Residue frames as a rotation matrix with the C-alpha (Angstrom) as fourth column:
MET 1
0.384 0.240 -0.892 24.28
-0.920 0.178 -0.348 -7.55
0.075 0.954 0.289 36.35
ALA 2
0.479 -0.117 0.870 24.33
-0.259 0.928 0.267 -11.26
-0.839 -0.353 0.414 36.13
GLU 3
-0.110 -0.629 -0.769 27.03
-0.971 -0.097 0.219 -12.43
-0.212 0.771 -0.600 33.78
GLU 4
0.914 0.401 -0.059 26.43
-0.402 0.877 -0.264 -15.70
-0.054 0.265 0.963 31.77
LYS 5
0.091 -0.884 0.458 29.12
-0.556 0.336 0.760 -18.17
-0.826 -0.324 -0.462 32.38
GLY 6
0.622 0.085 -0.778 30.49
-0.770 0.247 -0.589 -19.66
0.142 0.965 0.219 29.12
SER 7
0.931 -0.315 0.184 32.56
0.282 0.941 0.185 -22.67
-0.231 -0.120 0.965 28.38
LEU 8
0.063 -0.993 -0.103 36.25
0.407 -0.069 0.911 -22.88
-0.911 -0.100 0.400 27.47
SER 9
-0.247 -0.097 0.964 35.31
0.968 -0.063 0.242 -21.92
0.037 0.993 0.110 23.93
GLY 10
-0.934 -0.080 -0.347 33.88
0.151 -0.971 -0.183 -18.71
-0.322 -0.224 0.920 25.16
LEU 11
-0.634 0.773 -0.003 30.42
-0.147 -0.117 0.982 -19.46
0.759 0.623 0.188 23.74
THR 12
-0.431 0.650 0.625 27.22
-0.843 -0.044 -0.535 -19.35
-0.320 -0.758 0.568 25.84
GLU 13
-0.556 0.301 0.775 25.03
0.150 0.953 -0.263 -22.44
-0.818 -0.030 -0.575 25.95
ALA 14
0.508 0.851 -0.130 22.61
0.032 -0.170 -0.985 -20.80
-0.861 0.497 -0.113 23.46
GLN 15
0.362 -0.466 -0.808 25.39
-0.880 -0.457 -0.131 -19.94
-0.308 0.758 -0.575 21.06
ALA 16
-0.684 -0.644 0.342 26.90
-0.566 0.765 0.309 -23.38
-0.461 0.017 -0.887 21.37
LYS 17
-0.222 0.644 0.732 23.58
0.342 0.755 -0.560 -25.02
-0.913 0.126 -0.388 20.56
GLU 18
0.726 0.462 -0.509 23.08
-0.287 -0.469 -0.835 -22.74
-0.625 0.752 -0.208 17.57
PHE 19
-0.093 -0.817 -0.569 26.54
-0.977 -0.034 0.208 -23.56
-0.189 0.576 -0.796 16.24
GLN 20
-0.695 -0.143 0.704 25.96
-0.166 0.985 0.036 -27.26
-0.699 -0.092 -0.709 16.78
SER 21
0.246 0.882 0.401 22.70
0.283 0.330 -0.900 -27.14
-0.927 0.335 -0.169 14.80
VAL 22
0.660 -0.151 -0.736 24.31
-0.693 -0.502 -0.518 -25.23
-0.292 0.852 -0.436 11.90
PHE 23
-0.462 -0.887 -0.016 27.28
-0.847 0.436 0.303 -27.71
-0.262 0.153 -0.953 12.00
VAL 24
-0.466 0.298 0.833 24.96
0.083 0.952 -0.294 -30.83
-0.881 -0.068 -0.468 11.94
THR 25
0.616 0.787 -0.035 22.82
0.055 -0.087 -0.995 -29.46
-0.786 0.611 -0.097 9.20
SER 26
0.377 -0.625 -0.683 25.96
-0.916 -0.360 -0.177 -28.60
-0.135 0.693 -0.708 7.08
PHE 27
-0.590 -0.667 0.455 27.40
-0.630 0.733 0.257 -32.03
-0.504 -0.135 -0.853 7.79
ILE 28
-0.008 0.683 0.731 24.17
0.264 0.706 -0.657 -33.86
-0.965 0.188 -0.185 6.74
ALA 29
0.839 0.347 -0.420 23.99
-0.287 -0.374 -0.882 -31.76
-0.463 0.860 -0.214 3.48
PHE 30
-0.014 -0.924 -0.382 27.70
-0.980 -0.062 0.187 -32.42
-0.197 0.377 -0.905 2.75
MET 31
-0.675 -0.227 0.702 27.23
-0.256 0.964 0.065 -36.19
-0.692 -0.136 -0.709 3.25
THR 32
0.397 0.864 0.310 24.14
0.134 0.280 -0.951 -36.26
-0.908 0.419 -0.004 1.14
VAL 33
0.732 -0.142 -0.666 26.03
-0.657 -0.406 -0.636 -34.59
-0.180 0.903 -0.391 -1.76
ALA 34
-0.395 -0.916 0.072 29.10
-0.887 0.401 0.229 -36.90
-0.238 0.026 -0.971 -1.24
ILE 35
-0.374 0.327 0.868 26.79
0.030 0.939 -0.341 -40.06
-0.927 -0.102 -0.361 -1.26
ILE 36
0.711 0.704 0.002 25.02
0.035 -0.033 -0.999 -38.93
-0.703 0.710 -0.048 -4.38
ALA 37
0.422 -0.670 -0.611 28.32
-0.904 -0.361 -0.228 -38.13
-0.068 0.648 -0.758 -6.15
HIS 38
-0.630 -0.617 0.472 29.73
-0.589 0.776 0.226 -41.56
-0.506 -0.136 -0.852 -5.23
ALA 39
0.071 0.697 0.713 26.55
0.166 0.697 -0.698 -43.33
-0.984 0.168 -0.066 -6.44
LEU 40
0.854 0.268 -0.445 26.80
-0.327 -0.389 -0.861 -41.45
-0.404 0.881 -0.245 -9.82
ALA 41
-0.002 -0.964 -0.266 30.49
-0.988 -0.038 0.148 -42.31
-0.153 0.263 -0.953 -10.04
TRP 42
-0.576 -0.169 0.800 29.76
-0.306 0.952 -0.020 -45.96
-0.758 -0.256 -0.600 -9.38
ILE 43
0.552 0.767 0.328 26.91
0.157 0.290 -0.944 -45.97
-0.819 0.572 0.040 -12.02
TRP 44
0.730 -0.321 -0.603 29.30
-0.665 -0.535 -0.521 -44.30
-0.156 0.781 -0.604 -14.52
ARG 45
0.129 -0.699 -0.704 32.25
-0.421 0.604 -0.677 -46.71
0.898 0.383 -0.217 -13.87
PRO 46
0.943 0.316 -0.101 32.11
-0.093 0.543 0.834 -49.33
0.319 -0.778 0.542 -11.23
TRP 47
0.410 -0.829 0.380 35.16
-0.911 -0.346 0.227 -49.47
-0.057 -0.439 -0.897 -9.00
VAL 48
-0.258 -0.463 0.848 35.44
-0.352 0.862 0.364 -53.24
-0.900 -0.205 -0.386 -9.24
PRO 49
-0.526 0.071 -0.848 35.67
-0.851 -0.050 0.523 -54.55
-0.005 0.996 0.087 -12.82
GLY 50
0.678 0.716 0.167 33.41
-0.666 0.695 -0.270 -57.42
-0.309 0.072 0.948 -14.06
PRO 51
0.493 -0.400 0.772 34.69
0.221 0.916 0.334 -60.71
-0.841 0.006 0.541 -15.39
ASN 52
0.489 -0.333 0.806 35.67
0.869 0.104 -0.484 -59.04
0.077 0.937 0.340 -18.70
GLY 53
-0.576 -0.747 -0.331 37.29
0.806 -0.586 -0.080 -56.12
-0.134 -0.313 0.940 -17.09
TYR 54
-0.319 0.481 -0.817 36.08
0.001 -0.861 -0.508 -52.58
-0.948 -0.163 0.274 -17.83
GLY 55
-0.152 0.276 0.949 33.94
0.886 0.463 0.007 -53.24
-0.437 0.842 -0.315 -20.89
MET 56
0.836 0.501 -0.223 33.05
0.365 -0.812 -0.455 -49.59
-0.409 0.299 -0.862 -21.32
LEU 57
0.131 -0.849 -0.512 36.72
-0.375 -0.521 0.767 -48.78
-0.918 0.091 -0.386 -22.05
GLU 58
-0.639 -0.334 0.693 36.76
0.439 0.582 0.685 -51.18
-0.632 0.741 -0.225 -24.99
THR 59
0.280 0.870 0.407 33.61
0.927 -0.134 -0.350 -49.61
-0.250 0.475 -0.844 -26.27
ALA 60
0.743 -0.106 -0.661 35.10
-0.033 -0.992 0.122 -46.11
-0.669 -0.069 -0.740 -25.97
HIS 61
-0.286 -0.954 -0.092 38.25
-0.218 -0.029 0.976 -47.22
-0.933 0.299 -0.199 -27.75
THR 62
-0.397 0.367 0.841 36.27
0.824 0.547 0.151 -48.84
-0.405 0.753 -0.519 -30.53
ALA 63
0.646 0.759 -0.085 34.19
0.679 -0.622 -0.391 -45.59
-0.349 0.194 -0.917 -30.87
VAL 64
0.487 -0.562 -0.668 37.33
-0.270 -0.824 0.498 -43.40
-0.831 -0.062 -0.553 -31.10
ARG 65
-0.611 -0.718 0.333 39.02
0.076 0.365 0.928 -45.61
-0.788 0.592 -0.169 -33.67
THR 66
-0.046 0.702 0.711 35.81
0.946 0.260 -0.196 -45.55
-0.322 0.664 -0.675 -35.76
LEU 67
0.838 0.412 -0.358 35.58
0.322 -0.903 -0.285 -41.80
-0.441 0.123 -0.889 -35.63
LEU 68
0.222 -0.838 -0.499 39.27
-0.380 -0.546 0.747 -41.18
-0.898 0.024 -0.439 -36.39
SER 69
-0.653 -0.449 0.610 39.36
0.306 0.580 0.755 -43.61
-0.693 0.679 -0.241 -39.46
């Protein structure tokens, strides 16, 4: 009976290729979700303020003061 020789991890070459394909697919999916999340966060509130600072904060404060008064 010919025994397949594995690597130090104990996986055969076929198992290692299968694991690698699942890993790469999962990594690409994770990175896609992370990039989309970062883009949405940037659209919601840019990380670098404009010349007038974070203008959206002033609008939010004004809206809250209007609602509370």
